[in-house]
N, C-alpha and C positions, 0 to 999 in steps of 0.2 A: 833563645829567639834568633831569627835569621839575621846574620849581618846585614847592615845597611837599612834596617827597618826599624821606625820608633815603637816605644811600649803601646802605642795608641792604635797600632796595626796601619799607621801610614808610613810610606817611605819618603826617605829624604831624595830631592831633587838636586842633581848637581849641574853646574855651569861650567863647561870646558874653558870659556873665558876667564872663569874666576879660580882657574887652576884645580878644578874638580872638587871645590869646596860647595857642601850642602847650601842651597840658598833658598828653600822652603819646603814645607812638608805638604803633600796632596794625599788624598785617599788611595790607599794601595790598589792598582789597577785602573785608577780613574784619570782623567784628564785635567790637566791644569785650569784654572779659571781663566775665562776670557778677559783681558786687559783692556781699558779704554784707550784709544789712540790717543797720543798726547796732543796738546793744542788745544786752544780756546774754541768754541763753537763758533759758527760764522755769525758777524753781526750784520742784521738787516740794516742798519744805519750806515755801515762801512759799504754794503751793496750798494745802496741808493746812492751815496756820495761818489762812488766810482762810475757807475752808470751815467749819472748826471755830468760830472765830468767829461766822461768819454764823448757824450753828445754835445757839449758845449765845445770842445776840442775838434770834433769832427767836422762841425759847422763853421769852424774857424779855418782849418787848414786842410780839410779832406782825409780820407783814410790813408793815403800813402805817407803823408808827411806826420802823420799822428805817431805817437811812439808810447810806450807803457811809462816811461820816466815823466813824461808829461802828465799823464792822466794820475798817476802816483800823487805828484807834488800837488796837483789842482785839488784832489781829493781829500789830500791830507793823511796818506796812508804810504806803507812802504811798499816797494815793487813786489816784494815777496808776497803781500797780503793779495795782490791782483793775481800771481802766477799761481796761488793756491787755488784760485777760482777758475781761471781761465788758461788755457795752455798758450795763446797769443793774442793779439789784439783784435784778429777778425772773429774769433769766438766772443770777445768781450762786446764788440760792437753789434753783433748779431743779438745778444741779450739788450744791450742798451736800445735798440730800434724797437724790440719788442715791449721793452717798458714805455714808449711813448703812448701806445694805446690810441684811443679815440674815444671822446666824451661827446656824445651827441644826445638830442632829447628824444625821448621815447615817443613814437608817433601815437597820437590821440585816438585815430581811427575814425573822427567825426567827419573830417573833410580832406581829401586829397590835397587839394590847394593849399590848406593850412598846415598840413604836415610838410609839404615840399617846402612850404616858406621857411618852416623853423628848422628842418635839416640843412636846407642851403646856406642858411645865414649862420648857423653853428659851424658848417664846415669851412665857409668863408672866413670865418673868425679864427679859426685855427690855423688856416693857410697863411692868413696874413701875419702870423706871429714870425719875427725875422727869423729865429733858429730854425722853425719848421721849413721855412722858404728856402734857406740856406741848404738844408738838408736834402730836401727834395732835389733842388738844381745839383748838387754834388751827386746824388745817387744817380740820375739821369745820364750825369757826364761818364760816371765810373761804374755802370751797371755790368757792363761786359767783362771788367776786369774784377768785379767782386760781386758775381752773380748771387752768392749766398744774402749778400747784405740786401740786395734789390729785392730778392725774393721775400725776405723777413719784412721788409717794408711793406711790400705789397699785401702780406698775408695779415699784417697787425694793423696797417692803418687804412690803406686804400681799399681792400675788399670788403672789410666791415661797414664802411661808409656805403660803397655800392649797393652791398646788400640790403641794407636798411632802406635806402631810396628805392630799390628794385621791388622790395615787398610792399611800399606803399603803392607804387604804379601797379603792381599786380592786383592790390586789392582795389584799385580804383576801376580796373577793368572789370573785376569780379562783381562790383556794386552797380556798375553801368555809369560810373563817373566819367569814365575814359571809353574811348571808341574800343569796340570789340577787337579790331585789327591793329591796335596799337603796338608799334615796334618798342618793345620795353629797352632793348640793348641801345637802339639809336637815341631814346629820349636819354638815356645814361649818358651817351657820349656829349650831347648837347648841353647836358648839365656840368659834366667835367669840364667842359670848354669854358664855361662860366666860372667854375672855380679858378681856372687857370688865369683867366682875365682878370679876376680879383687879385690874384697875386702878382702879376707882371703887368698889366696892362694900365694905361693912364686913366685918370678920371676917378672920383671917389666910389667907393664900395660901401656905403653905409647901410643901415636897416632896409633902406627901401630898394637897394640894388637886388637882393633876392626875391622881393615881392615882383619887381618888374620883369626878371627872368622867368619867374614860374608862371607869371599871367601871360606872358609871350609864348610859351610852350604850351599851356593848356588851350591857346586859341587853336591851335591846331591837333590838340589831342582829345579836346572835350567831345563827349557823347553831342550827337546833335538830334 
């Protein structure tokens, strides 16, 4: 029998760090089996706690003053748990903004007026949330310094809302409810302004607010 081989035809594998002692047997000429990387699998609960804490602290102090230590303490995790997931706070905040998402009713397709009222009501309710309003204000002010954050907010919150409203307006043109020459983008700008008014303007913005805005918009857009 050749020296260094076991009777079963397998060879001993030595570890230089162990002084050359054999530490295991593998099939002769074969490769060592892959070992699982140490550590526990990622916890979805920890992920959500971290992202929620990051958004809360972002809304309180902005991206510049926010630090990983604060997020870890608020989320109830260690700093190492965060650094295993994200290399730094900006990457963490990018994912946190993506987690905001948008919850809007699906257009029913029976009436442009009804669909616009439902969408605008939902968008105004979300915009009225204090944390969202603060996040929006901070991103407007810090957008040039943190372009990735602003881009993620636009992609995950603003653009989906705008595209849903845009689809309702396009359908209205196609069905003849709206004028054939309706300027879709201009109509979107007007509705965006109504949302900003609901966030920062004086006066109540209850359920009747969206209906009033849509009614006035459609006075100019409705087919004659």
